[in-house]
C-alpha angles and dihedrals in degrees: 000000000000141000131225119227114203117242118243093001095295124153119285109292123249120236111291094015125124120276143119109284111205123178114237110261095030114139107228120220114256096243099044097107133037112282113243125204091257092049091054090055091048092051094047092050091045092054093046094048091048092052092050091063114358094181094055091043092053092046093051093044091053091046092051092051096044096045114008091183090071092066099029091080095052113128108214117220100227093192089065097039104039097068089056093049090047094054093048091047091051093054091043091055100037101033127221121082134163125307109272122234123232091260093049090049092050093048091046091052091050092058096033101244137123111280091221089064091052090049094053091044093053091046088055091050092048090052088068102078093188092059095230092127092054093050093048092046092053093049092045092054091044088059091051108036117340093186088074090064092050096048095046094045093050092047093049093048092048093051092045092055096040087057088067088078107098116249125217106261118233091237091058092050091047093049090052091052091048090051092051091049092050091052092049090049091050091050091050091049092048091050092051091050092050096044108031115193115269117256116248115249122222 
């Protein structure tokens, strides 16, 4: 069985007309359709919630895919979730936002959303010391599109572990440049001593 999605928002297609035919049960890629304002908020909150606890995010995402009925009955505590949605919406409308970390940037890229929105969403979740906002955010996203939790969690975990690889410190790079400059200067001095400039004749 499949469904036909009208192209460019037109009316439902008649039999044999053009459209996008998608088999029932197919998981659509995140970026297939135009991203609405609401979808951007969902993606930002999904990435932030996944980064807060990747293991729980992956577990819930798998559960939601394997047996959607287990998350369909979740009652979302709006008092814990709404402040997070409000902060993300404010930054989305006004622009700006905090500087994103490498993990936030990786998670944002995985779900195709601005990293600044992920940064403000995670800051809002971290402001709740009891963790209720994070739990509600995870369950809210699981009801909408659990694949977002999986993608963000995997991207964040990958970036976290890749960061274990030592980076070249700026002092090391600077010392190497200084050493090269000293050698070049020594070569120039030696060349001048070997070939002194000719005296001008009157």
